[in-house]
N, C-alpha and C positions, 0 to 999 in steps of 0.2 A: 503493500500500500505505499501512495506515494502523495503529498500534498503540493499542491501548486496553485497559481492564480493566472485568471485571464481574463482578457479583455478583447473587444473588436471596435474598430476606429470605422467612422465613417469613410466609403469609399473603397475598403478593401474586398478584397474576394471571400466570399463564403466557402465552408469545406468540400462540397460535393458529396458523392454517396447518399444522393436522394433525402438530403438532410435540410435544404433550404427552406426556410418558414416554419421547420422545427426545430432547429437548434442554431445557435450562434457560434456553438462550441468549434473549436479548431480553424478558424479562420485563417487567413493570409496575416493577418495582423500579427499574429503568435510567432510567424517566422522572421519578426523583423526585431523580435526579442533576443536577449543574451542572459541566461543566470549568472548574475555577476557575484552574487554571495549567498550564503545560507545552504540548505539541502531540503528536501522535501520529506523529514525525518518528522513525527509528530512529537514534537520537542520545542523548548523555548528556544527564540533568537529569530533573526528577521531573514527574509528572503528578498532579496533586491536583483529586477530583472530592469534591461535598459535597451533602450535602440541606439544604434548611431546617432540619430537626429539628437538625443537628449532625454527622449520620453522616458520618465523612471514608474516601475510598477513594485511598491514593497509591499509583501506580505510581513504582517506583525503578529508573532506568535509568543504567546506567554502562557505557563500553567496556571490552573484556577483549582487546588484540589485535585480530584482525580479528572479533570476536564481540561482542554486545550483553549485559549480565545485567540480566534484571529480576526483581523481585519485587513483590508486590502486600501492601499492607498496609492493613487495615482497623481504623479506630480509632470508637468507638463516643462521640461527644460529645454524645450525646442525654441526657436524662433517662429513659429508658425504657429496658429490657431487649430486645436483638434476637436473633434465632436465623437463623444463616445456613445457607442449603441449597445454595449455591452459590459459589464463589469462584474465578475465574481465575489462574492464574499471569502470562498473556499471551492478549492478543486481538490477531487482525492483521485487516482487512478489505480487501476489493479485491485479493486475492492472485490475479495471473494465472498460470492453471496448467493444465497440458496432463498432468502426469504425476505420479504420487504413489509414494512408496518408503516402505515400513515393513520394521522388521527383525523376524522372526518367530522364536519361540524355545520350544523343549521341551528335555526334558531328554537333554544329550547331542548337542541337534541344534541349537546355539544359532547366532545370527546370520543365519540365511536371509534373503537380500533378497527383497523383494516389491515386484513394480512394475507397477500398474496406472494405467490412464487411465481420465480423469475420464467415459469413456462406459461403462468396464467396471465403476465406480464408480457409476455411474447418478447423478452429480450434475451433470447438466444443467438448467436452470432450467426449469419448468414453461411450457406456452404463456402463460398470463395472469400467471406471476408470483405465483399464490395459493399452491402450495401448498411448504413449505418441503423441501428434502431435505437427507439428514443421514447421515453414516459416522462413527458413532462407537465407538471403541475403546481399550481400555486393560487394565489388570489390576486384579483385586480380591484383596486379602490380601497378605499378607507378603513374597512372594518376587514383586519388583517386575519381575522378567524372565522369566517364566512367560506365555507365550504371543507376548508383544512386548516389545520393550525400549521405555523411554520416548522414543522419536525418531520423528522424521517430517522429510523431504525433500519439498519440491514443485518441479518443472521447468516451467519456461515455454518453450516450443522455439521461441516466435517469437523472443525474444532470447538463447536460449540461456544463462540466469540461473537459478540452485538457490538455494531457501531452506532452511536447515536447523534444527531445533528439538530440544533437548534440555532434560528435566524433571530435575531434581535433587530424586527422592523415592522412600524407600524401602517405602512401601506402596501403597495403592490408589490409582492414577491413570488418569487419563483425556485423551485428545486428540479433538477434533470438527472434521469438513469439512463445512462449511454453504453451500447456495448455494438462491437465492431470488429476489434481484431482476436480476442479469444473470449474464456467463457467468464471473464471477469467483469465488471463494469467501471465505469467513472461515474461518477458523482459531483454534480457543480450546483450553485446556488449562490442566490443574493437577490438584490432587488430586481422586478422585473424587467426585461430586456426590452427593446424597441420591437420586437414581433410579440411578445407577449403582454408587454405594459404600456407600448406607447412612449417609452423613455429614450430619450437623448440628451448628453449633458456636453455642451463646450468650454473646453477650457483654454484660454488665453495663454500665451507665455509667461509663466512664472504661477500659474495658477495651478490647484491642487484639489483632489477631489477624495472623499473616505466613503467606502462602500460600507453598507451595514456589518457590524459585527455578526459572526456565526461562533457557536462551541459546540466544540467535538468531545465525543468521550467515548470509552469502551468500557466492556464489561462482560461478565459470564451469565448473565440472561438480560432481559428487557428489564425488569425491575431495576435491575443496580445498575444499567445503564442509564436509564432515566433517573435513578436517584441522585447519579453524578452529574447529569445537566440541571437537573433541578437546584441542587446545593451550588452550582456555578452562578446563580443568581442571587443577587445583592441587592432586595429593595431597600428604599427609603423607608423604613415601618417607623412610624412614630414612636418616641418614649410614651406616650400616653396610651400605645397599642400594644404594648411589646409583652402581654401577660396572657393572651388567648381570651381576654374578655368577653362575655354575651352581650349581644345588641339585638335591641327592638326596632323593627322598621314596622310603621303604621300602615302600610300601604295594602296590606291585606286583612286589615281591620276598617279602614276607613273609605277604601275604595278609590282614593282620590279627589276625597272630600275632606281636608284636614281644616280642622277649625281650634281656636284657643280653647273651645270646651271640650270638645272631644278629645284632644292632645290632653290638655288637662286630667280629663276621666283617666287615660291610660297611664298617664304617671303615677296618679293616686293610687291604681291598683298595683302598679310595678313596685310601688317604694318598698325598699327594702328585700327585694327578690335578688338583687346581686348583680342587677344589669347594668352594665357600665354605659352602653349608648342608646339613647332615643333618638330615631332619625324620622323627621317629616319628610316625606316623598312628595310627590308631585302633587300642584293643586291649591300650594299656597298663594300664587300669585296670579293676577291678570283678572278675568270673569270666573263664572262656573264653567266656560267651555276653554278651563285652562288649558289643553293639546294645542288651540290655536293660538295661545297668547304666549309659546315658547320665544324670548329674546327681547321682549318689555322687562321682566322682572320686576315689575312693581306689586307690591304687597295687596293682596286682596283684603281691604280693611273691613268688608263684612264678615270674614272670617275671622282675622286678625287685626282685630280694633288696636291702634295704636303702633300697628307694625309686627316685626320679629321678635323683638329685643324681649316684651311682657312673659312669650311662653317659652324662650330662651332661659330666662332667668327662672320660670317656674319649674322648669325640667331640672335646672341645676340645685334648686332650691329640696330638690327630691333626691338629691346624689346622684345625679345622672349627666353625663355630658350631652348636650343637644347636638343633633346634626341636620343637616339641609340638605334637599335634591336639588338639582340645576342640569342642565342641557344646554351647557353654557355655548357650544358651538355652533348653534342651530338657531333659526328664525321661522317661525312657523306663518303660516297664511292670516293668521288674526292679527299680527305685530304691527305695529305703526312704522315698521323699518323694512318690512317684506319686500316692498316697491324701492328701497335707498340703493341701487344699483351700486353707488361708489363706494360702499363696504362690504358689498357681497362676493362671494366666490364666482367665477365667470367662467363660462365654456363658450367658446365660438361668439365672443363678446355679451352674451347675454347672461343673467343669474342663471347659474344652474338649479334647476328645481327638480326633486326628487319626492313624491309621494306629498306634495303641500308642504315642504320643508326645503327651506334656501338655507346658507351657510356664511356665517363670518368669514371674512378674509382674514385670517388670524396674524399674516403678514402688515396688516394696515397697522399704522400707530394709533389712528382714531379709534380702532376697535378695542386695541389693547387697552386704551385710556377708558373708553367705555364698561368694557368688563371689568377693569380693576374698579371702579365705582359701584358696579350694580354686583359684581360678584365677593370682591373683597371686602370690600366697605360694607357691604351688607352683612356680611357673616363676623368682620371684626366689631361693626356697631353694635351687633344684637349679641354678641359673645358665641358663635357657634363654636364648637372645638373639633366639627365631622363635617365632612362635605363629600356628597355621592356627587359623582360627575356621570351623567348617563348620556349615550350618543345613539340615537334611533334612527340611522339609514347612511348609506353608504355613498361616497363621491364619484365612483363609479371609475372609468380609467383616467381620467384626471381633470385638468383644467387651464384657463390661462393664466400667463404670469411668469413665464418661464420659455426656454428655448424648444420644450415639448411639453406636451398635456403631462406627461407620466412624471416630468422634473416639476412641473407646476404641484400636481398631487404631493410629491415628497415633501417639497417647500411648505406647502401647507400645513401638512402634518407634523413637521420639525418645528414651526411656529406655534402649533396647538401644543405640545411638549414643552415647549418652553413656556408658556404660560401655566402649566402645572408648577414648574421649578418655581416660578413667580409666586404664586399662591403661598407655596411652601416658605419663600423666604421672607413673605412679608407678613405670613402667621405662623410664627416657629412653633412647632409641636400640633398643626391640624393633622388629624386623621383623615386621609382621601381614599375615598373607595372609586375604583374602575370600574363602572357600569358601561354596556352598549349595548341593549337590547339583552341584558344578561352578558353571554360570554364573547361576543364580537372582537372585544380586543384583549383576550386574555393572552397576550405574546410580550417576551420578556423585555423589550423596552418600554414599554407602558407600564409593565407590572414593576419595574424598578422604579417608578415616579410615586408609588402609590403604596398604603400598608394593607389595603383590602381590594378585594376585585369580587361583583357577583359572579359565581359562577355559572349561573344561568339562571333565565326568568322562568325557569319551572320550579313554580312554587309549591304546587300541592299533587302533582301525578305521579304515579308508582314507581317512574323510573328515576326518580330523584337520586337513590342509592347508587344507581350505576354511573348517571354523570359525574356524579360527585368522586367516586373510584377512578374514574377513567381519565377525568381533570386532574388527579395529582400525580399524574404520570409528566406532567409539563408545568405546573405551577406549584409554588412552596404552599403547603395545608394550610399553613397559619395566615395565609392571605385569602385562602379559598372561602368565602363566605354562602354558607349554605342555609337556606330558610327550611323551618319548621312551622308551617302553619296550623295553627292549633282551631278546630272548631268544635264547637258546644257539642256537637251529634257524635264526634269522633268515638269509637269505641278504644278501651285500653290498649289493644293490640294495635289502633292506627297512631296511637299518641306515642307510643313506643317506636315505631316503623319512623316516623318522621323524626324524633328526634336523636335517636342513632344514627340515622342517615347524616346528623350533623357532625358525626366523630369523625368524618373524613376531612375536616376542615374547622372553618368557625362558626359558630352555634349563631344563627340569627331567627328570633320568634317573632310571629306575627299572627293574627287572627281573633277570634272572638275573646279574646281574656278577660273580659269581664261577663261572659256569659257561663265558663266554665264552674262546674261545681267544685266542692271543696275537695273531694276524692280525685277530680281530674286533675288539678291545682298540685296535689299532693305529688301524684305521677309527674307531672313536668317538672317539679322542684328536684325529685329523685334523681330525674334525667340531667339536670341543670347541674346536679352534684358529680355524678359520675363523670359527665364531661369535664367537670374542673379537675375530677383525680386523673383522668387521662391526659390531659392537656399537654404535659412535657412530651408525653410519646408523638401524639398527636404534631408537635409543633417541631420536635428536634430529631425524632424517629428516622427511620426506613422502613419501608414497606417491604416484607420478604415473602409473602405468599400473597395471591390474588386469583382467587377459583371462580370462573363464570365461562360456559363452554357458549352460552346462546348468542345472539346477535340483535335481537329486537329492543327496540326501547318501548313502542307502544303497549304491547302486550309481552311483558316478560316471562319468561318461562324458570322452573327450575330455582337455584338457589346461587346467592353469591357470599363469598366469605374471603375476607381480607384480613393480614395479620401485620400490626406494625411493632416496631422493636427498638428500643432504645433503653441503654445501661440495664441489660437484665429484667426490663420490664417488657409485657406485651400485651397489645391492645387488640383484640379480635373481634370482627365485627360479622356478624351474620343476618341477612335480610334474606327471605322465603317469598316467592314470587308464586307464578299458578304453577299447578302441579309439581308441587316443590316435595324434597325431603328433608328430614331434620341433618344436619350438618354441624358436627362437633369440632373444634379446632383441637390440633394435638397438644395435650398437656404432657410435658417431657416429666419423668420420674425427679419427684421433689418439687414440681411445680406448687406453687403457692397463691390461690385466688384471692386477689386483693378487694375486688367489688363486680358485682355482677350487675346487670340491669336489662330488663324484657325477658320476654319468655322464648320467642321461637317456636312455638307449639303447633302451629299452622299455617296454611298459605298466606301471605300479605302480612306477616309478624316477623320480630327483628327481635335478636340477643346481640348483648354486647359484656366480653370478658375483660377484666383487667387484672394480670397475674404475672407473678415472677417465675423466671426460670434461674436453674442455678448450673 
């Protein structure tokens, strides 16, 4: 296996082998480069390529625990302008592979693992090695986890070794599996190229460009490899959010109709129950048709007389940190700014419109100043310590504002990420939640800007344990906020099922909290206490076992068992679905059970164990 970097310049020829339009790999541009420094080993150190004209390509490599971080930099040291059509974040040659793993994602159905053999992908070499075989996939737009996560794993069944890769990029990206000369693969990836994502980037003499970062890891299993990738993520978790505390979001309680009175009622019910954050979700602003008022951020005085400070103060008086929802990058059809084209993202010279939404141009200083007042100002003045940032549609292939619409898209998203950093700078310690219709922004460059993330918009469906377990492969569980929506009609088994699902990450409660009986509340508080006992294992541990063979999310069958371990303690989580059987974790001789919660005695029930092993 050999690490490399590559690019394609406008005007240079393509590789042939029936590949034009499928890939820009192995173009004539690479014939101009010579490797001047470093090697293709998976080790620290730079690799430097250079052309006679002075165009340099540097791949920077450094170790991060059990993973390798790589990024590619292009410097135009020539005396002429050059235009890039493709630039990889990473490339790997001669990768022995039998099986390929990808993670698919649609709304409320994130993280579905897809396993395919090389034969199923049709990536065997042609009989005379003439034709290139290519599987190219990725995402186009500003929801980087729509359709696929920016993740890939490859298995060599002969050696039992796995290779895993994650891209750190919040807009259009791609990965390619290529086969031509032998039975091994070439794997490349980075931001989407001109063919896939309408991207070109022009560099004048003396200018440079940095490709998105990639992280590469190897392991003896898929779980181990993913654990190495996830532990190489270093998110900016607020000191206020370091202890796996429980939160409450009122959305599934008020259904977009929060008010001072009903949030006060929630506070009174939650007082003394060990909830740290209480988040007011959408509907606090504009008119009662709040979904049409996104962008103005005017407090609905009918619902919150005197603004947001009185309710934030009341939440704090009950011992909780107040949180507030925004969709700060969007402008909805009822906003007074919806037709203010000067400050909106455009495509082909007109405001880009997606399903009744338009989007602020986050590179515009006026927009930054406006949002600084309407987002940062409101949060500061009212005393909110938690911000939920939602993002509910995608910009598609790109927008105006650069030499290509793909580059325009990249720049707008980088500007959005800069505003996240501005929020953190101006409100030290604020807890930021990354939400994009649930999980559409669950990629590492966004996750590192935030404390938590909505794992999904799957609030009450039975597939929540499947989604939550799958998402553990690509984000840190301490950031994965999983909802347990409590209903007055819920039987004991359903309450346990919901609460036990949150053991794959962060516990977030919602629902009919003031309609629950005392016995239901006792069951909830028992689950909360179990969660607190297991928090260290969730936060710091490694998932060592995951059993689930079926693939359907809508009608899950069978049972799922997951085991996570840290410092001699294990957390085992069992969920039973339709046509299930009871499945027990293995308790090694001498094990000591520290706590149990749930029953797991029938379909759609659950049980969790916390135990020591020696």
